[in-house]
C-alpha positions as CSV (number, residue, x, y, z in Angstrom):
1,M,0.0,0.0,0.0
2,K,2.8,2.5,0.9
3,T,4.6,1.7,-2.3
4,I,1.5,2.4,-4.4
5,N,0.8,5.6,-2.5
6,A,4.4,6.7,-3.0
7,I,4.4,6.2,-6.8
8,V,1.0,7.8,-7.3
9,A,1.7,10.7,-5.0
10,L,5.0,11.5,-6.7
11,I,3.4,11.5,-10.1
12,L,0.7,13.8,-8.9
13,Y,3.1,16.2,-7.2
14,F,5.7,16.6,-9.9
15,S,3.1,16.8,-12.7
16,C,2.6,20.4,-11.5
17,F,5.8,21.4,-13.0
18,S,4.7,20.7,-16.6
19,K,4.1,23.9,-18.6
20,G,0.6,25.3,-19.1
21,V,1.2,25.1,-22.9
22,L,-1.8,27.3,-23.9
23,A,-0.3,30.2,-22.0
24,Y,3.1,30.6,-23.5
25,K,3.0,29.9,-27.3
26,K,3.9,33.1,-29.2
27,Y,0.7,33.7,-31.1
28,Y,1.8,36.1,-33.8
29,V,-1.9,36.5,-34.6
30,Y,-2.3,38.7,-31.5
31,M,0.7,40.8,-32.5
32,C,-0.8,41.4,-35.9
33,Q,-4.3,41.9,-34.5
34,A,-3.0,44.6,-32.2
35,L,-1.4,46.4,-35.1
36,V,-4.5,46.3,-37.4
37,N,-6.7,47.3,-34.5
38,E,-4.9,50.7,-34.4
39,F,-6.9,51.7,-37.4
40,N,-10.6,52.6,-37.6
41,L,-12.3,49.6,-39.1
42,D,-15.7,51.4,-39.2
43,C,-17.5,48.6,-37.4
44,G,-20.7,50.5,-36.7
45,N,-23.0,48.3,-34.6
46,S,-21.2,45.1,-35.4
47,T,-19.6,43.1,-32.7
48,F,-15.8,42.7,-32.4
49,Y,-15.8,39.4,-34.3
50,E,-18.5,40.3,-36.8
51,C,-16.5,43.3,-37.8
52,R,-13.3,41.3,-38.3
53,C,-13.8,37.6,-39.0
54,K,-15.2,38.0,-42.5
55,S,-13.9,41.5,-43.2
56,S,-12.3,42.2,-46.6
57,V,-10.1,44.8,-44.8
58,F,-9.1,43.3,-41.5
59,M,-8.6,39.6,-42.4
60,P,-6.3,40.2,-45.4
61,S,-4.3,42.7,-43.4
62,L,-4.0,40.1,-40.6
63,I,-2.8,37.3,-43.0
64,R,-0.3,39.6,-44.8
65,C,1.1,40.6,-41.4
66,L,1.6,37.0,-40.4
67,E,3.3,36.2,-43.7
68,D,5.7,39.2,-43.2
69,Y,6.9,37.6,-40.0
70,N,8.4,34.8,-42.3
71,L,6.6,32.0,-40.5
72,S,6.9,28.4,-41.6
73,E,3.9,26.9,-43.4
74,K,3.2,24.9,-40.2
75,A,3.4,27.9,-38.0
76,L,1.2,30.0,-40.3
77,S,-1.4,27.2,-40.3
78,R,-1.4,27.2,-36.5
79,E,-2.0,31.0,-36.5
80,I,-4.9,30.7,-38.9
81,D,-6.4,27.9,-36.8
82,T,-6.2,30.3,-33.8
83,I,-8.1,32.9,-35.8
84,I,-10.8,30.4,-36.7
85,F,-11.1,29.1,-33.2
86,N,-11.5,32.6,-31.7
87,C,-14.1,33.7,-34.4
88,N,-16.2,30.6,-33.9
89,E,-15.8,30.1,-30.2
90,Y,-16.2,33.7,-29.0
91,G,-17.8,35.4,-32.0
92,Y,-20.2,32.6,-32.8
93,M,-19.2,32.9,-36.5
94,N,-19.0,30.2,-39.1
95,V,-15.5,30.7,-40.3
96,T,-13.4,28.1,-42.1
97,T,-9.9,27.9,-43.6
98,E,-11.5,28.1,-47.1
99,I,-13.4,31.3,-46.2
100,I,-10.2,33.0,-45.0
101,E,-8.3,31.9,-48.1
102,E,-11.0,33.2,-50.3
103,I,-11.2,36.6,-48.6
104,Y,-7.4,36.9,-48.9
105,E,-7.3,35.9,-52.6
106,E,-10.0,38.4,-53.5
107,N,-8.3,41.3,-51.8
108,K,-4.6,40.6,-52.2
109,D,-4.2,43.1,-55.0
110,Q,-5.9,45.9,-52.9
111,F,-3.1,46.4,-50.3
112,I,-1.9,49.9,-49.4
113,T,1.0,51.0,-47.3
114,V,0.8,53.1,-44.1
115,E,2.3,56.0,-46.1
116,E,-0.5,55.8,-48.6
117,F,-3.1,55.7,-45.8
118,G,-1.7,58.8,-44.1
119,T,-1.5,59.9,-40.5
120,N,-5.2,60.4,-39.7
121,L,-6.0,57.3,-37.7
122,T,-9.7,58.3,-37.3
123,A,-10.3,57.9,-41.0
124,P,-11.9,54.6,-41.9
125,L,-9.6,51.9,-43.3
126,T,-11.2,50.8,-46.6
127,K,-8.4,48.6,-48.0
128,P,-6.1,46.0,-46.5
129,I,-2.9,47.5,-45.2
130,I,0.8,46.4,-45.1
131,M,2.4,47.0,-41.7
132,P,5.8,48.8,-41.7
133,E,8.8,46.9,-40.2
134,Y,9.1,49.3,-37.2
135,N,5.5,48.6,-36.1
136,M,6.0,44.9,-36.5
137,T,9.2,45.0,-34.4
138,M,7.4,47.0,-31.7
139,A,4.5,44.6,-31.7
140,Y,6.9,41.6,-31.5
141,K,8.7,43.2,-28.5
142,S,5.4,44.1,-26.8
143,I,3.8,40.7,-27.2
144,N,7.1,38.9,-26.4
145,M,7.4,40.8,-23.1
146,F,3.8,40.1,-22.3
147,Y,4.2,36.3,-22.7
148,W,7.6,36.4,-21.0
149,Q,5.9,37.9,-18.0
150,L,3.3,35.1,-18.0
151,A,6.0,32.5,-18.2
152,T,8.0,34.2,-15.5
153,G,4.9,34.0,-13.2
154,E,4.7,30.3,-13.5
155,N,8.5,29.8,-13.4
156,Y,8.6,31.8,-10.2
157,G,5.8,29.7,-8.8
158,G,7.8,26.6,-9.7
159,I,10.9,28.0,-7.9
160,I,8.8,28.5,-4.8
161,L,7.7,24.9,-5.0
162,S,11.3,23.9,-5.5
163,Y,12.1,25.5,-2.2
164,W,9.6,23.2,-0.6
165,C,11.2,20.2,-2.4
166,G,14.6,21.3,-1.0
167,V,13.1,21.5,2.5
168,F,11.5,18.0,2.1
169,L,14.7,16.5,0.7
170,I,16.7,17.7,3.8
171,A,13.9,16.4,6.1
172,I,13.8,13.0,4.3
173,A,17.6,12.7,4.6
174,I,17.5,13.4,8.3
175,N,14.7,11.0,8.8
176,F,16.6,8.3,6.8
177,I,19.6,8.7,9.0
178,K,17.4,8.4,12.1
179,K,15.9,5.2,10.7
180,A,18.9,3.6,9.0
181,A,21.8,4.7,11.3
182,P,20.2,5.7,14.6
183,H,23.5,5.3,16.5
184,V,25.1,8.0,14.3
185,F,22.3,10.4,15.0
186,L,22.2,9.7,18.7
187,K,26.0,10.4,18.9
188,M,25.5,13.9,17.5
189,N,25.6,15.7,20.9
190,S,28.6,18.1,20.8
191,P,28.3,21.5,22.4
192,V,27.9,23.1,19.0
193,V,25.0,20.7,18.1
194,I,23.3,21.3,21.4
195,K,23.6,25.1,21.1
196,F,22.3,25.0,17.5
197,R,19.3,22.9,18.6
198,Q,18.6,25.2,21.5
199,M,18.6,28.2,19.3
200,F,17.1,27.1,16.0
201,V,15.3,23.7,16.3
202,T,13.5,22.8,19.5
203,P,12.1,26.0,21.1
204,A,8.9,27.8,20.2
205,T,9.4,30.8,17.9
206,F,9.4,33.3,20.7
207,G,10.7,31.1,23.5
208,F,7.6,29.7,25.2
209,K,4.2,29.7,23.5
210,H,3.8,27.1,20.9
211,S,0.7,25.1,21.7
212,I,-0.8,28.0,23.6
213,P,-2.3,30.4,21.1
214,I,-1.1,34.0,21.0
215,G,-3.5,36.6,19.9
216,C,-5.1,40.0,20.2
217,F,-8.5,41.6,20.6
218,K,-9.4,39.1,23.4
219,N,-8.0,36.3,21.3
220,I,-10.5,36.8,18.5
221,I,-7.5,36.9,16.2
222,A,-5.2,34.2,17.5
223,M,-2.8,31.6,16.3
224,A,-0.6,28.8,17.6
225,T,3.0,29.9,16.8
226,P,5.2,27.4,15.1
227,T,8.4,26.0,16.5
228,R,11.5,27.9,15.7
229,A,12.5,25.4,13.1
230,Q,9.1,25.6,11.4
231,S,9.2,29.4,11.6
232,L,12.6,29.5,9.8
233,I,11.1,27.4,7.0
234,V,8.0,29.6,6.8
235,F,10.2,32.7,6.9
236,G,12.3,31.4,3.9
237,Y,9.1,30.7,2.0
238,L,7.6,34.1,2.7
239,T,10.8,35.8,1.7
240,M,10.9,34.0,-1.6
241,C,7.2,34.8,-2.3
242,L,7.8,38.5,-1.5
243,I,11.0,38.9,-3.6
244,L,9.7,36.8,-6.6
245,G,6.5,38.8,-6.5
246,M,8.3,42.1,-6.9
247,I,11.1,41.7,-9.4
248,K,11.6,41.6,-13.2
249,Y,8.6,43.5,-14.4
250,E,10.4,45.8,-16.9
251,P,7.6,47.9,-18.5
252,F,8.6,49.9,-21.5
253,E,7.3,52.4,-24.1
254,P,6.1,52.4,-26.8
255,N,4.1,49.3,-26.3
256,I,1.4,48.2,-28.8
257,W,-0.9,46.9,-26.1
258,F,-0.6,49.4,-23.3
259,P,-1.0,53.2,-23.4
260,D,1.6,53.9,-20.7
261,Q,4.1,52.1,-18.3
262,H,1.8,52.5,-15.3
263,E,-1.1,50.4,-16.8
264,Q,1.5,48.0,-18.3
265,L,3.0,47.4,-14.8
266,I,-0.4,46.9,-13.2
267,R,-1.3,44.3,-15.8
268,Y,2.0,42.5,-15.3
269,I,1.4,42.5,-11.5
270,A,-2.1,41.2,-12.0
271,D,-1.0,38.3,-14.2
272,R,2.0,37.3,-12.1
273,T,0.1,37.3,-8.8
274,G,-2.7,35.3,-10.4
275,I,-0.4,32.7,-11.9
276,M,1.7,32.4,-8.7
277,S,-1.5,32.1,-6.7
278,T,-2.5,29.2,-8.9
279,T,0.8,27.4,-8.5
280,Q,0.3,27.4,-4.7
281,I,-3.0,25.5,-4.8
282,P,-1.7,21.9,-5.2
283,P,0.6,22.1,-2.1
284,I,-2.3,23.5,-0.1
285,F,-4.3,20.4,-0.8
286,L,-1.3,18.1,-0.4
287,F,-0.4,19.5,3.0
288,A,-4.0,19.3,4.2
289,G,-4.5,15.7,3.2
290,R,-4.4,12.7,5.6
291,N,-2.8,10.5,3.0
292,N,0.3,12.6,2.4
293,L,3.3,10.6,1.4
294,L,5.6,13.3,2.7
295,Q,4.4,12.6,6.2
296,W,5.8,9.1,6.0
297,L,9.0,10.2,4.2
298,T,9.9,13.1,6.5
299,G,8.6,11.6,9.7
300,W,6.7,14.9,10.3
301,S,3.4,15.0,12.0
302,F,0.1,16.1,10.4
303,D,0.2,19.1,12.8
304,T,3.5,20.2,11.2
305,F,2.1,20.0,7.7
306,N,-1.0,21.8,8.9
307,V,1.3,24.7,9.9
308,Y,2.6,24.8,6.3
309,H,-0.8,24.4,4.9
310,R,-2.0,27.5,6.6
311,W,0.9,29.7,5.6
312,V,0.8,28.6,1.9
313,A,-2.9,29.2,1.9
314,R,-2.4,32.7,3.3
315,V,0.1,33.5,0.5
316,M,-2.2,32.0,-2.1
317,V,-5.1,34.2,-0.9
318,F,-2.9,37.3,-0.8
319,Y,-1.8,36.7,-4.4
320,A,-5.4,36.0,-5.5
321,F,-6.6,39.2,-3.8
322,M,-3.9,41.3,-5.4
323,H,-4.7,39.7,-8.8
324,S,-8.4,40.6,-8.4
325,V,-7.7,44.1,-7.2
326,C,-5.3,44.9,-10.1
327,Y,-7.7,43.5,-12.7
328,T,-10.6,45.4,-11.2
329,W,-8.7,48.6,-11.6
330,L,-7.6,47.8,-15.1
331,E,-11.2,47.1,-16.2
332,R,-12.8,49.8,-14.0
333,D,-14.6,51.3,-16.9
334,W,-15.7,47.9,-18.4
335,L,-16.8,45.9,-15.3
336,S,-20.4,45.4,-16.5
337,Y,-19.1,44.1,-19.8
338,E,-16.5,41.8,-18.1
339,F,-19.2,40.2,-15.9
340,Q,-20.8,38.9,-19.1
341,W,-17.9,36.5,-19.5
342,R,-17.8,33.2,-17.6
343,Y,-14.1,33.4,-16.8
344,W,-14.6,36.7,-15.0
345,R,-17.7,35.6,-13.0
346,W,-16.1,32.4,-11.8
347,G,-12.8,34.3,-11.0
348,V,-14.8,36.5,-8.7
349,V,-16.4,33.4,-7.1
350,A,-12.9,31.8,-6.5
351,T,-11.5,35.0,-5.0
352,I,-14.4,35.6,-2.7
353,T,-14.5,31.9,-1.7
354,C,-10.8,31.7,-0.7
355,C,-11.1,34.9,1.2
356,I,-14.0,33.5,3.2
357,M,-12.1,30.3,3.8
358,L,-9.2,32.3,5.2
359,G,-11.5,34.3,7.4
360,Q,-13.4,31.3,8.8
361,S,-10.2,29.6,9.7
362,I,-9.3,31.9,12.5
363,F,-8.5,30.1,15.7
364,I,-11.5,31.1,17.7
365,L,-14.0,29.7,15.1
366,R,-11.9,26.6,14.4
367,S,-11.6,25.7,18.1
368,K,-15.1,26.4,19.2
369,F,-17.0,25.2,16.2
370,Y,-14.7,22.6,14.6
371,E,-17.3,20.3,13.0
372,F,-19.1,23.3,11.4
373,F,-15.7,24.8,10.4
374,L,-14.6,21.6,8.7
375,L,-17.9,21.0,6.8
376,F,-18.0,24.7,5.7
377,H,-14.3,24.6,4.8
378,I,-14.8,21.6,2.6
379,A,-17.9,23.1,0.9
380,L,-16.0,26.3,0.2
381,A,-13.0,24.4,-1.1
382,V,-15.3,22.6,-3.6
383,F,-16.7,26.0,-4.8
384,F,-13.1,27.4,-5.0
385,V,-11.9,24.5,-7.2
386,I,-15.0,24.8,-9.5
387,G,-14.4,28.6,-9.7
388,M,-10.8,28.2,-10.5
389,W,-11.6,25.6,-13.2
390,Y,-14.0,27.8,-15.1
391,H,-11.8,30.8,-14.5
392,I,-8.7,29.4,-16.3
393,V,-10.0,26.5,-18.4
394,E,-9.9,28.6,-21.7
395,M,-6.6,30.3,-20.9
396,G,-4.2,27.5,-19.8
397,W,-2.5,26.6,-16.5
398,M,-4.9,23.8,-16.1
399,N,-2.0,21.5,-15.2
400,W,-2.2,23.1,-11.7
401,M,-5.9,22.3,-11.4
402,Y,-5.5,18.8,-12.7
403,S,-2.8,18.2,-10.1
404,T,-5.0,19.8,-7.3
405,I,-8.0,17.6,-8.2
406,A,-5.8,14.5,-8.5
407,I,-4.2,15.1,-5.1
408,W,-7.6,15.7,-3.4
409,G,-9.3,12.8,-5.2
410,F,-6.4,10.5,-4.4
411,D,-6.6,11.4,-0.7
412,R,-10.4,10.8,-0.6
413,A,-10.1,7.5,-2.5
414,V,-7.5,6.2,-0.1
415,R,-9.6,7.2,2.8
416,L,-12.5,5.2,1.3
417,G,-10.1,2.3,0.7
418,R,-9.0,2.4,4.4
419,L,-12.6,2.3,5.6
420,I,-13.3,-0.7,3.4
421,W,-10.1,-2.5,4.4
422,S,-10.7,-2.0,8.1
423,G,-14.3,-3.3,7.7
424,V,-17.2,-2.6,10.1
425,G,-15.9,-2.7,13.7
426,T,-17.7,-3.4,16.9
427,S,-16.8,-1.1,19.8
428,Q,-17.5,-2.0,23.5
429,T,-17.9,1.5,24.8
430,K,-18.1,2.6,28.4
431,I,-18.5,6.1,29.9
432,Y,-16.9,7.1,33.2
433,P,-17.7,10.0,35.6
434,N,-16.3,13.4,34.7
435,D,-16.9,12.9,30.9
436,I,-14.3,10.3,30.0
437,F,-15.1,7.2,27.9
438,K,-13.2,4.2,26.6
439,M,-13.7,2.1,23.5
440,T,-12.5,-1.4,22.8
441,I,-12.8,-2.0,19.1
442,D,-12.8,-5.4,17.4
443,Y,-12.1,-4.9,13.7
444,S,-10.8,-6.8,10.7
445,K,-7.2,-6.9,12.0
446,R,-5.9,-6.5,8.5
447,W,-3.5,-3.9,9.9
448,K,-2.0,-3.4,13.3
449,A,-1.8,-0.2,15.4
450,Y,1.7,1.1,16.1
451,P,3.0,3.5,18.7
452,G,1.8,7.0,18.0
453,S,-0.8,6.0,15.5
454,Y,-4.3,7.4,15.4
455,V,-7.5,6.7,13.5
456,Y,-10.6,8.6,12.5
457,V,-13.7,6.9,13.9
458,H,-17.1,7.0,12.2
459,I,-20.1,6.1,14.3
460,L,-22.6,4.1,12.2
461,R,-25.9,5.9,12.9
462,P,-28.7,7.0,10.6
463,W,-27.7,10.6,10.8
464,G,-24.1,11.9,11.1
465,F,-22.3,8.7,10.0
466,W,-20.1,10.8,7.7
467,E,-18.6,12.6,10.7
468,S,-15.3,11.4,12.1
469,H,-13.2,12.1,15.0
470,P,-9.4,11.4,15.5
471,F,-8.4,9.2,18.4
472,T,-5.0,7.8,19.4
473,V,-5.0,4.0,19.5
474,Y,-2.9,1.7,21.6
475,Q,-2.5,-2.0,22.5
476,S,-4.6,-3.6,25.3
477,A,-3.0,-4.7,28.5
478,L,-5.5,-7.7,28.8
479,P,-4.8,-10.9,26.9
480,E,-8.5,-11.3,26.0
481,N,-8.3,-8.0,24.1
482,E,-5.1,-8.9,22.2
483,G,-5.3,-7.4,18.7
484,K,-8.1,-5.1,19.5
485,L,-7.9,-1.3,19.3
486,M,-8.0,0.6,22.5
487,I,-9.2,4.2,22.5
488,G,-9.7,6.7,25.3
489,G,-11.5,10.0,24.9
490,T,-13.0,13.0,26.7
491,V,-16.4,14.4,26.0
492,K,-16.3,17.8,24.3
493,E,-18.7,19.1,21.6
494,G,-19.8,17.4,18.4
495,M,-19.3,13.7,17.9
496,T,-17.9,12.9,21.4
497,K,-20.9,14.6,23.0
498,K,-23.3,12.5,20.9
499,I,-21.4,9.4,22.0
500,A,-21.8,10.4,25.6
501,K,-25.5,11.0,25.2
502,D,-25.9,7.5,23.7
503,L,-24.0,5.9,26.5
504,T,-25.9,7.7,29.2
505,K,-29.2,6.6,27.7
506,A,-27.9,3.0,27.6
507,G,-26.9,3.1,31.3
508,G,-23.2,3.8,30.8
509,E,-22.2,0.9,28.4
510,K,-23.1,0.2,24.8
511,T,-22.0,-1.8,21.8
512,I,-21.5,0.5,18.9
513,K,-20.8,-0.2,15.2
514,V,-18.0,1.9,13.8
515,L,-15.9,2.4,10.6
516,I,-12.2,3.1,11.0
517,D,-10.1,5.3,8.7
518,G,-6.5,4.7,9.6
519,P,-4.0,4.2,10.8
520,Y,-2.2,7.5,10.5
521,G,0.7,9.2,12.3
522,A,4.4,9.0,12.4
523,C,6.1,6.7,15.0
524,H,8.8,8.4,16.9
525,D,11.8,6.1,17.5
526,V,11.8,6.5,21.3
527,A,12.4,2.8,21.7
528,R,16.0,3.4,20.7
529,Y,16.8,5.6,23.7
530,D,18.2,4.4,27.0
531,T,15.8,6.5,29.0
532,V,12.3,7.6,27.9
533,I,10.4,10.1,29.9
534,F,6.6,10.4,29.2
535,V,4.8,13.5,30.4
536,C,1.1,13.3,29.8
537,G,-1.8,15.5,30.7
538,G,-5.5,14.4,30.6
539,I,-6.5,12.2,27.7
540,G,-3.0,12.7,26.3
541,V,-2.2,9.6,28.4
542,T,-3.3,7.4,25.4
543,S,-0.4,8.6,23.3
544,G,2.1,7.8,26.1
545,L,0.5,4.4,26.7
546,S,0.8,3.5,23.0
547,Y,4.6,3.9,23.2
548,T,5.1,2.6,26.8
549,M,3.1,-0.6,26.3
550,D,4.8,-1.3,23.0
551,I,8.3,-0.9,24.6
552,I,7.4,-3.1,27.6
553,K,5.8,-5.9,25.5
554,N,8.5,-6.0,22.9
555,K,11.5,-5.6,25.2
556,Y,13.7,-3.8,22.6
557,H,16.7,-3.4,25.0
558,D,17.4,-2.5,28.6
559,Q,15.5,0.8,29.0
560,H,14.4,2.9,31.9
561,L,10.9,4.4,31.5
562,I,9.4,7.2,33.5
563,F,5.7,7.8,33.1
564,L,4.3,11.1,34.6
565,W,0.6,11.6,34.2
566,V,-1.4,14.7,35.3
567,T,-5.2,14.3,35.4
568,R,-8.0,15.8,37.5
569,H,-10.1,13.0,38.7
570,Q,-10.0,9.5,40.1
571,S,-12.4,8.4,37.4
572,S,-9.6,8.9,34.8
573,L,-7.4,6.5,36.7
574,D,-10.3,4.1,36.9
575,C,-10.7,4.2,33.2
576,F,-7.1,3.2,32.6
577,E,-6.9,0.8,35.5
578,D,-5.8,-2.2,33.5
579,E,-3.1,-0.3,31.6
580,F,-1.5,1.1,34.8
581,K,-1.7,-2.2,36.5
582,F,0.3,-3.5,33.6
583,L,2.9,-0.7,34.0
584,A,3.0,-1.2,37.7
585,Q,4.0,-4.8,37.2
586,S,6.9,-3.9,34.9
587,D,10.4,-3.8,36.3
588,K,11.5,-1.0,33.9
589,C,8.8,1.7,34.4
590,D,8.5,4.3,37.1
591,V,5.0,5.8,37.3
592,E,3.9,9.0,38.9
593,I,0.2,10.0,38.7
594,Y,-1.0,13.4,39.9
595,L,-4.7,13.7,40.6
596,T,-5.1,17.5,40.7
597,S,-8.8,17.8,41.7
598,P,-9.3,19.3,45.2
599,D,-11.7,16.4,46.0
600,A,-9.3,13.7,44.9
601,N,-8.5,12.8,48.5
602,S,-12.1,12.1,49.2
603,S,-12.7,10.0,46.1
604,D,-11.6,6.7,47.7
605,D,-15.0,6.1,49.2
606,S,-16.6,5.8,45.8
607,C,-13.9,3.4,44.4
608,S,-14.1,-0.3,44.2
609,D,-11.7,-2.4,46.2
610,N,-9.5,-3.0,43.2
611,E,-9.4,0.6,42.2
612,K,-8.7,1.7,45.8
613,K,-5.8,-0.7,45.9
614,L,-4.3,0.7,42.7
615,S,-4.7,4.3,43.6
616,D,-3.3,3.9,47.1
617,T,-0.2,2.1,46.0
618,G,2.0,5.2,46.4
619,S,0.6,6.0,49.8
620,D,1.3,2.5,51.1
621,N,4.8,2.3,49.6
622,S,3.9,-1.2,48.4
623,N,5.6,-0.4,45.2
624,S,8.2,2.3,45.2
625,R,8.1,2.5,41.4
626,Y,4.4,3.5,41.4
627,S,2.9,6.5,43.1
628,V,-0.3,8.5,43.1
629,I,-0.1,12.0,44.4
630,K,-3.5,13.6,45.2
631,G,-4.5,17.2,45.3
632,Q,-1.5,18.8,43.8
633,R,0.2,19.5,40.5
634,P,3.7,18.4,39.5
635,D,6.4,21.0,39.2
636,V,7.4,20.0,35.7
637,A,10.1,22.7,35.5
638,T,11.8,21.0,38.4
639,L,11.1,17.4,37.8
640,L,12.2,17.2,34.2
641,P,15.7,18.6,34.8
642,T,16.1,16.1,37.6
643,Y,14.9,13.2,35.5
644,I,17.2,14.2,32.6
645,S,20.3,14.7,34.8
646,Q,19.8,11.3,36.5
647,S,19.0,9.4,33.3
648,K,21.3,6.8,31.9
649,G,22.6,7.2,28.4
650,T,20.5,8.9,25.7
651,T,17.1,10.4,26.8
652,A,13.9,10.9,24.9
653,V,11.2,13.2,26.4
654,M,7.7,12.5,25.0
655,V,5.0,15.0,25.9
656,C,1.3,14.9,25.1
657,G,-1.1,17.1,27.0
658,P,-2.9,20.4,27.3
659,P,-1.1,23.4,25.7
660,T,0.3,24.8,28.9
661,L,1.9,21.5,29.9
662,N,3.3,21.0,26.4
663,D,4.9,24.5,26.2
664,L,6.3,24.3,29.7
665,A,7.9,20.9,29.0
666,R,9.3,22.1,25.6
667,R,11.0,25.1,27.2
668,T,12.3,23.0,30.1
669,V,13.7,20.3,27.8
670,T,15.2,23.0,25.5
671,D,17.1,24.5,28.5
672,N,18.4,21.1,29.5
673,L,19.4,19.6,26.3
674,G,23.0,19.5,27.5
675,T,22.5,18.3,31.0
676,G,21.9,14.6,30.3
677,N,24.3,11.8,30.2
678,G,23.9,11.5,26.4
679,R,21.8,13.1,23.7
680,V,18.4,14.5,24.8
681,D,15.6,14.7,22.3
682,Y,12.1,16.2,22.6
683,F,9.0,14.7,21.0
684,E,5.5,16.2,21.2
685,E,2.2,14.8,20.2
686,A,-0.2,17.8,20.0
687,F,-3.3,17.4,18.0
688,S,-4.0,21.1,17.6
689,W,-5.7,21.2,14.2
């Protein structure tokens, strides 16, 4: 499956770089048309094409101009085909090659020169005219520059995509070294390497907030800042977009198409921003897809690609907005006429749609109304793609739309394939106090969950079966559940709230039919480290358990595990009782659980005997490697440096929890990268999309 995905995805991705052939052929017909249009053709009430396509003045002048450019017979035939296409397609005329040849033959003896016509361009042109060499040279230069500007727009868009290719090649090489030669990578721990990582790789952009959104206007406008490494990549991308959007315009006068350099420059800006905007559409859809080959090749998370998805989308919308503004100004006196054309109307639809998509993606809407955001976002994306299709289908650059649709279609097709491959699953689901639930899913077992993997679960109900929710999956601690998928979740809004209502009505437990789309996610190689420290908060414990249970069961090598879990209520510990009993029986894992709720000390009365025995282990000192601390929070900023300094060999710190815990752990580990007894690496699972 991965091999097929790789081949197809690479074909789709690199197909973007093929030229939009329609856009850059040097159509000499337009050079000649511009020259002849300088004269008064005395059209009266005739349309543009009625006045020209069967004219005994315009058409012979056009053909003679083409012949004077010394075109080959094949090239001349192509130009005539262009004339016929335009006349029939846009002018609704019935023009053939025979008609054009007949008009030319009938009037080839009537040609006059510009000198014979005179200098009064308002006088009607009554005979075909021969263009002087100077005018033809000026027309060639004007049209050549125009098409060069179009080509430059797409070439610059390709250069920007090449930047991403370079970034991915570096990431793939690093990931390959990690996989193929982990010992080489783990030995890279010199003071220079540590300092470099502390400054440019591990920390948040501004030192602390990464998972915690930063914003203004009471967080109405807010965003989660990237890591510093991600920010450097984004900065390079934005710098290229800014520079390549501003250079090499080169307007000149006289120009056969433009009255002055100002209007010429606006047109070049309009075309370049429009084309460069189009070139950014395929990576937007690629980065947003679940089945993104680059995730597997680079080892980057979906969250990382989501960061790049947003920034590329912002650039694309900015370019599209500039394109629309410039063209609106150029056609300010002809807007009502332009709206008669399909390409213009759908271009307006595409611009408005992508601007709305950008606006409705702000953090406050995305976080509070995620299900609505997602459905509305997808609906807008459909309209955007349709708008772009009809906007450019007659002009060229369709290779970018073909690639976009192929990437999106491929992702959706693979999702459907994953659902079918996994089959209909049966979930034994139980809800616990304080809005936490657990699912034990029996499925086709055609694939196996791996550490760090997650799936999208669809609940099979008459209404809403199309909705899905991501959950981390892990191995069960019980032999009777071997091979089944274990999921823990908290009740929020949307789908999880519906699950909670169904379970409450059923008395707390229910068998649910589900579809599974997965597995997804990159597996961090924490099993290769001598010491692994897991810091989990709330339901983030499932991510830690997926790695810890895999390490204990497979016994990769002699490792020391530290598992620190911060949660509010005893009910959370009850939910994962089997898993923590399994960890407590291990001889390689130290467990510290912090129950932070003020009433945690009084919760024992409501516990069963088995639960009470588990939660009181630390108090009774029956197992010095397992402790439950009630009514207080851990001092992560103090504990982590202690763990790291006392660890043996290489150390991995894996964190999954609420934003504040994640950011505090990131900053603490960053400050202590050089205090361990070997290389120290930081890994974070933060499902923040």
